PLY file of the C-alpha trace (Angstrom):
ply
format ascii 1.0
element vertex 369
property float x
property float y
property float z
element edge 368
property int vertex1
property int vertex2
end_header
0.38 -0.16 -0.17
2.58 2.62 0.97
4.52 1.58 -2.36
1.40 2.16 -4.43
0.54 5.32 -2.59
4.27 6.77 -3.30
3.74 5.96 -6.88
0.74 7.87 -7.14
2.50 10.75 -5.27
5.29 10.47 -7.52
3.02 10.51 -10.85
1.22 13.32 -9.41
4.79 15.55 -8.67
5.49 14.59 -12.74
2.49 15.80 -13.71
2.76 19.06 -12.14
6.33 19.31 -12.93
5.42 18.89 -16.67
2.69 21.57 -16.41
4.64 24.17 -14.70
7.68 23.55 -17.69
5.42 23.45 -20.53
2.13 25.15 -19.34
0.28 22.16 -20.80
0.77 18.14 -20.22
2.46 17.15 -23.42
0.62 14.60 -25.56
2.65 11.33 -26.70
3.78 11.31 -30.59
1.44 9.22 -32.09
2.21 10.67 -35.63
2.76 8.09 -38.46
5.69 9.93 -39.85
7.17 12.58 -37.10
10.00 13.79 -39.26
8.43 13.45 -42.92
8.57 17.42 -43.56
11.44 17.58 -45.98
13.35 20.39 -47.56
12.46 22.90 -44.83
14.55 26.08 -44.36
13.98 29.29 -42.89
15.14 32.48 -45.63
15.29 35.57 -43.07
15.78 39.18 -44.42
18.42 40.11 -41.83
20.21 37.77 -39.23
21.72 40.50 -36.98
21.22 40.88 -33.45
17.95 42.49 -32.32
16.72 43.63 -35.63
13.37 42.90 -36.98
13.09 40.46 -39.85
10.91 38.50 -42.06
11.09 34.55 -41.88
10.22 32.73 -45.33
9.79 28.97 -44.39
9.71 26.70 -47.38
9.13 23.04 -46.96
7.54 19.86 -48.40
4.49 17.96 -46.53
4.24 14.24 -47.23
0.95 13.85 -46.08
-2.55 15.81 -47.12
-3.09 19.04 -44.86
-6.98 18.40 -44.75
-9.65 20.65 -43.43
-9.03 21.58 -39.60
-5.56 20.73 -39.94
-2.61 23.29 -39.28
0.77 24.00 -39.66
2.19 25.48 -36.41
5.52 27.50 -35.86
7.04 27.45 -32.76
9.64 30.58 -32.01
11.98 30.20 -28.99
11.28 32.68 -26.34
14.60 34.66 -27.43
12.42 36.04 -30.55
10.27 38.80 -29.61
7.46 40.49 -31.41
6.03 36.98 -32.80
2.74 37.80 -34.05
3.04 41.93 -34.56
3.57 41.65 -38.43
1.54 39.70 -41.30
1.10 36.11 -41.70
1.23 34.62 -45.26
-0.09 30.89 -45.73
0.75 29.21 -48.87
3.29 29.79 -51.96
0.65 30.63 -54.39
-2.67 32.09 -54.36
-4.49 28.73 -54.71
-2.75 27.50 -51.70
-3.48 30.59 -49.85
-7.19 30.36 -50.58
-7.16 27.15 -48.70
-6.10 28.98 -45.59
-7.80 31.49 -42.99
-5.94 34.40 -41.26
-3.23 33.03 -39.45
-3.57 32.86 -35.48
-0.61 33.80 -33.40
-0.42 33.29 -29.42
2.82 34.27 -27.70
5.54 32.37 -29.61
3.17 30.46 -31.71
1.60 31.04 -35.45
-0.85 28.92 -36.80
-2.38 28.73 -40.12
-5.32 26.75 -40.50
-6.41 24.77 -43.44
-10.24 25.84 -44.70
-9.70 23.27 -47.39
-7.63 20.25 -48.21
-4.26 20.52 -49.60
-2.26 17.36 -50.66
1.15 16.97 -49.66
3.06 19.34 -51.74
6.02 21.97 -51.62
4.45 25.04 -49.70
5.65 28.21 -48.19
4.91 30.62 -45.21
5.86 33.86 -44.81
6.04 35.52 -41.23
6.98 39.04 -40.79
7.68 41.44 -38.02
9.81 38.80 -35.92
12.65 40.60 -33.75
15.83 38.70 -33.64
17.35 37.71 -30.16
19.53 40.36 -29.09
22.47 37.85 -28.16
23.83 34.91 -30.45
24.01 31.53 -29.69
26.96 29.25 -30.79
24.60 26.47 -31.29
22.00 28.52 -33.08
17.79 28.69 -32.48
15.50 26.29 -33.46
12.20 26.58 -34.94
9.62 23.94 -34.75
7.35 23.37 -37.62
4.53 21.03 -36.94
1.57 19.66 -38.86
-1.32 18.94 -36.70
-4.64 17.42 -37.20
-8.00 19.14 -36.43
-7.84 16.59 -33.17
-4.33 17.72 -32.29
-2.63 14.76 -33.43
0.90 15.52 -34.55
0.96 14.25 -38.41
4.63 15.37 -39.14
7.10 17.99 -38.29
10.74 19.19 -38.38
13.05 21.51 -36.64
14.40 24.22 -38.60
18.03 25.58 -37.32
18.86 29.54 -37.49
21.95 31.39 -36.68
21.78 35.28 -35.34
24.85 36.72 -35.65
26.50 40.34 -35.49
27.08 42.00 -38.99
30.21 41.58 -40.56
31.75 44.88 -40.89
34.10 44.97 -43.98
36.37 48.11 -44.27
38.66 49.26 -47.13
40.30 52.24 -48.42
41.09 53.68 -51.86
43.84 56.60 -51.99
42.67 59.24 -53.92
44.18 60.32 -56.88
44.40 63.43 -59.34
46.57 64.32 -62.21
45.96 67.66 -63.96
47.72 68.89 -66.91
47.91 71.64 -69.23
49.38 70.79 -72.58
50.21 73.23 -75.47
48.72 73.13 -79.08
50.74 73.14 -82.07
49.68 75.28 -85.02
49.94 72.41 -87.48
47.53 70.38 -85.36
44.87 72.47 -87.64
42.45 71.79 -84.28
39.38 73.75 -83.81
37.50 74.69 -80.56
33.60 74.90 -81.19
34.33 75.48 -84.74
37.20 78.38 -83.92
40.39 77.73 -85.48
43.38 77.43 -82.99
45.92 79.38 -84.74
49.62 79.80 -83.62
51.55 77.58 -81.18
51.03 77.24 -77.55
53.18 75.40 -74.64
52.15 74.32 -71.35
53.36 77.85 -70.04
52.79 80.54 -72.94
50.42 81.89 -74.92
52.32 83.87 -77.30
49.64 86.22 -79.62
52.40 87.81 -81.29
51.53 91.23 -83.25
47.82 91.71 -83.29
45.94 92.79 -86.58
43.62 95.57 -86.49
39.91 94.03 -86.70
41.43 90.70 -86.87
40.39 87.91 -84.21
43.81 85.92 -83.34
43.06 82.61 -81.05
45.61 80.36 -79.30
44.36 77.16 -77.59
45.44 75.15 -74.66
44.45 71.36 -73.74
43.52 70.36 -70.50
43.46 67.04 -68.92
42.22 65.37 -65.62
42.73 61.98 -64.35
41.14 61.49 -60.88
39.02 58.82 -59.05
37.25 61.42 -57.24
33.36 60.51 -56.75
31.78 63.53 -57.53
34.24 64.44 -60.06
36.10 67.79 -60.78
36.13 71.41 -62.26
38.86 73.50 -63.79
38.41 77.09 -63.41
40.85 79.90 -64.93
41.63 83.06 -63.16
43.34 86.13 -64.79
45.19 88.53 -62.98
44.62 91.35 -64.40
43.77 92.76 -68.10
46.40 92.56 -70.59
48.25 95.35 -69.76
51.44 97.19 -71.32
54.17 99.15 -69.96
52.24 102.24 -70.37
49.52 100.53 -68.26
47.09 100.67 -71.25
44.85 97.48 -71.53
43.20 95.13 -73.73
40.13 94.32 -71.80
38.24 91.10 -71.34
35.35 90.39 -73.64
33.36 92.25 -74.28
33.59 96.26 -74.35
33.95 95.87 -70.32
35.86 98.04 -67.93
38.80 96.71 -66.14
38.22 93.47 -64.31
34.70 93.13 -65.24
34.61 90.91 -68.05
31.14 89.00 -68.94
31.13 85.77 -67.31
28.00 84.67 -69.04
28.62 83.35 -72.50
27.41 84.96 -75.60
28.37 85.05 -79.47
31.67 86.82 -80.24
31.49 90.59 -80.49
34.03 93.09 -82.07
35.30 95.92 -80.17
33.03 99.06 -80.51
36.11 101.20 -80.63
34.68 104.29 -79.22
36.98 107.37 -79.05
37.80 108.29 -75.24
36.46 104.94 -74.15
39.48 102.59 -73.91
37.66 99.60 -72.75
36.12 99.67 -76.37
39.52 99.74 -78.24
39.94 95.74 -77.89
39.31 92.72 -75.85
40.19 89.05 -75.06
37.55 86.09 -74.50
37.61 82.65 -74.17
35.89 79.38 -75.53
35.95 75.89 -74.06
34.94 72.39 -76.24
33.65 70.77 -72.77
30.06 69.58 -73.60
29.97 68.41 -69.59
30.37 72.06 -68.19
27.15 73.49 -69.44
25.07 70.63 -67.82
26.32 72.04 -64.34
27.64 75.71 -65.30
24.41 76.92 -67.51
26.18 80.35 -67.72
29.01 78.74 -69.51
27.37 76.44 -72.02
30.56 77.52 -74.68
29.55 74.46 -76.83
26.07 75.70 -77.37
24.74 72.21 -78.40
27.30 72.36 -81.39
25.89 75.71 -82.39
27.77 79.32 -82.82
30.62 79.34 -80.21
30.30 81.03 -76.85
32.73 83.50 -75.58
33.25 84.64 -71.73
35.31 87.33 -70.38
37.89 86.93 -67.30
38.38 88.92 -64.52
40.23 89.00 -61.33
37.53 88.13 -58.77
35.76 85.30 -60.36
37.50 82.31 -61.19
35.70 80.79 -64.54
34.76 77.09 -64.69
36.07 75.76 -68.39
35.93 71.93 -67.91
33.84 69.80 -65.56
32.97 66.34 -64.74
30.58 64.48 -62.48
32.72 61.28 -61.80
36.15 59.81 -62.29
37.56 60.62 -65.23
40.51 58.92 -67.44
42.41 62.05 -68.49
41.69 60.97 -72.13
38.35 61.02 -73.10
36.53 64.31 -74.65
34.16 66.05 -72.16
35.15 63.55 -69.39
38.97 64.03 -69.04
39.94 66.27 -71.79
38.81 69.81 -73.22
40.69 72.37 -75.07
40.48 76.05 -73.98
40.47 78.64 -77.09
41.67 82.16 -76.35
40.64 84.79 -78.92
41.82 88.28 -78.94
40.49 91.44 -81.28
41.67 94.75 -81.53
40.47 98.07 -83.35
42.17 100.84 -84.56
42.40 103.16 -81.49
44.06 100.31 -79.05
47.27 101.75 -77.69
50.54 100.42 -79.10
52.55 98.38 -76.52
53.84 95.12 -75.57
50.71 93.19 -73.34
51.05 90.80 -71.35
49.14 88.85 -68.19
49.05 85.99 -66.08
46.45 82.84 -66.11
46.00 80.40 -63.54
44.03 77.11 -63.89
42.82 75.51 -60.47
41.64 71.91 -60.80
39.22 71.18 -57.68
38.11 67.52 -57.69
35.00 66.60 -54.84
35.91 63.24 -53.33
0 1
1 2
2 3
3 4
4 5
5 6
6 7
7 8
8 9
9 10
10 11
11 12
12 13
13 14
14 15
15 16
16 17
17 18
18 19
19 20
20 21
21 22
22 23
23 24
24 25
25 26
26 27
27 28
28 29
29 30
30 31
31 32
32 33
33 34
34 35
35 36
36 37
37 38
38 39
39 40
40 41
41 42
42 43
43 44
44 45
45 46
46 47
47 48
48 49
49 50
50 51
51 52
52 53
53 54
54 55
55 56
56 57
57 58
58 59
59 60
60 61
61 62
62 63
63 64
64 65
65 66
66 67
67 68
68 69
69 70
70 71
71 72
72 73
73 74
74 75
75 76
76 77
77 78
78 79
79 80
80 81
81 82
82 83
83 84
84 85
85 86
86 87
87 88
88 89
89 90
90 91
91 92
92 93
93 94
94 95
95 96
96 97
97 98
98 99
99 100
100 101
101 102
102 103
103 104
104 105
105 106
106 107
107 108
108 109
109 110
110 111
111 112
112 113
113 114
114 115
115 116
116 117
117 118
118 119
119 120
120 121
121 122
122 123
123 124
124 125
125 126
126 127
127 128
128 129
129 130
130 131
131 132
132 133
133 134
134 135
135 136
136 137
137 138
138 139
139 140
140 141
141 142
142 143
143 144
144 145
145 146
146 147
147 148
148 149
149 150
150 151
151 152
152 153
153 154
154 155
155 156
156 157
157 158
158 159
159 160
160 161
161 162
162 163
163 164
164 165
165 166
166 167
167 168
168 169
169 170
170 171
171 172
172 173
173 174
174 175
175 176
176 177
177 178
178 179
179 180
180 181
181 182
182 183
183 184
184 185
185 186
186 187
187 188
188 189
189 190
190 191
191 192
192 193
193 194
194 195
195 196
196 197
197 198
198 199
199 200
200 201
201 202
202 203
203 204
204 205
205 206
206 207
207 208
208 209
209 210
210 211
211 212
212 213
213 214
214 215
215 216
216 217
217 218
218 219
219 220
220 221
221 222
222 223
223 224
224 225
225 226
226 227
227 228
228 229
229 230
230 231
231 232
232 233
233 234
234 235
235 236
236 237
237 238
238 239
239 240
240 241
241 242
242 243
243 244
244 245
245 246
246 247
247 248
248 249
249 250
250 251
251 252
252 253
253 254
254 255
255 256
256 257
257 258
258 259
259 260
260 261
261 262
262 263
263 264
264 265
265 266
266 267
267 268
268 269
269 270
270 271
271 272
272 273
273 274
274 275
275 276
276 277
277 278
278 279
279 280
280 281
281 282
282 283
283 284
284 285
285 286
286 287
287 288
288 289
289 290
290 291
291 292
292 293
293 294
294 295
295 296
296 297
297 298
298 299
299 300
300 301
301 302
302 303
303 304
304 305
305 306
306 307
307 308
308 309
309 310
310 311
311 312
312 313
313 314
314 315
315 316
316 317
317 318
318 319
319 320
320 321
321 322
322 323
323 324
324 325
325 326
326 327
327 328
328 329
329 330
330 331
331 332
332 333
333 334
334 335
335 336
336 337
337 338
338 339
339 340
340 341
341 342
342 343
343 344
344 345
345 346
346 347
347 348
348 349
349 350
350 351
351 352
352 353
353 354
354 355
355 356
356 357
357 358
358 359
359 360
360 361
361 362
362 363
363 364
364 365
365 366
366 367
367 368
């Protein structure tokens, strides 16, 4: 009697312990094919710690999911916000029509069949689940179980997932910039926007020689930029002052403008007006560039003019003038990206004072990394 009583007490204690541990009394496995779900996997949108992810479960059932049967997904307690997102049961519209809205409770998500679905490959998408805040070297196990309407386990599988910190990949690329100015030989017969380049120049000199009244003289230089700057570069040119003679007479900047007030907005070439006692109308120098990319950003400096009549601008000592531009890395050879040619033109009228004139130009290439 004592032994039987002790057995009853032990069994009662065991039942209470199981209810305390599981929240219910586990039913014995009575399935015909417990691990018959195959090809099961969980594709997560993000496996980083503590982030919200979407779980796409794909698997193949081996038995018919009859009306009232359900697929249950049981997440470990470390996953939170289960049920806060949405659930889609079935891999396509035909399958989805055989399931009502999924039900959720705690860590459980149930897809309940409202019609019969034969053994097949299928999919369930569960969104809005927050990953564990810490990783587990052994991974986390999500239980997928196919229950009958009578709560009999028909088939099941365990799906292992790993939650890990993102991998931070770093690399460095050194910045590069190479800017060159090259003279143009008169024998090259080069033109800029239809304007012939005339005499020879070097990287450091632009000799116009003796100017002829009422004739336009043009000289050119070629600019090349090689850079890996992400947002490209801009080349500007700046003049330290007007072309000035020993007697302080000037050949002003294009067009017909007082000292240091050259027009930075491009327009077609016009001749000096040659008005007596208005010395800035006696002659002027302007420039044009064949960089077609320039006008896309600097609309006031669209020298190319879509291939029409060449457009000119003047220089002054306060506003650097953009003459070349690109919005990304350049190779130093491709026209409109890494190469452009700038043409400088001078025209004088009969009242231009005699003398030897000179000025200094400064190019600046500014990359944007």
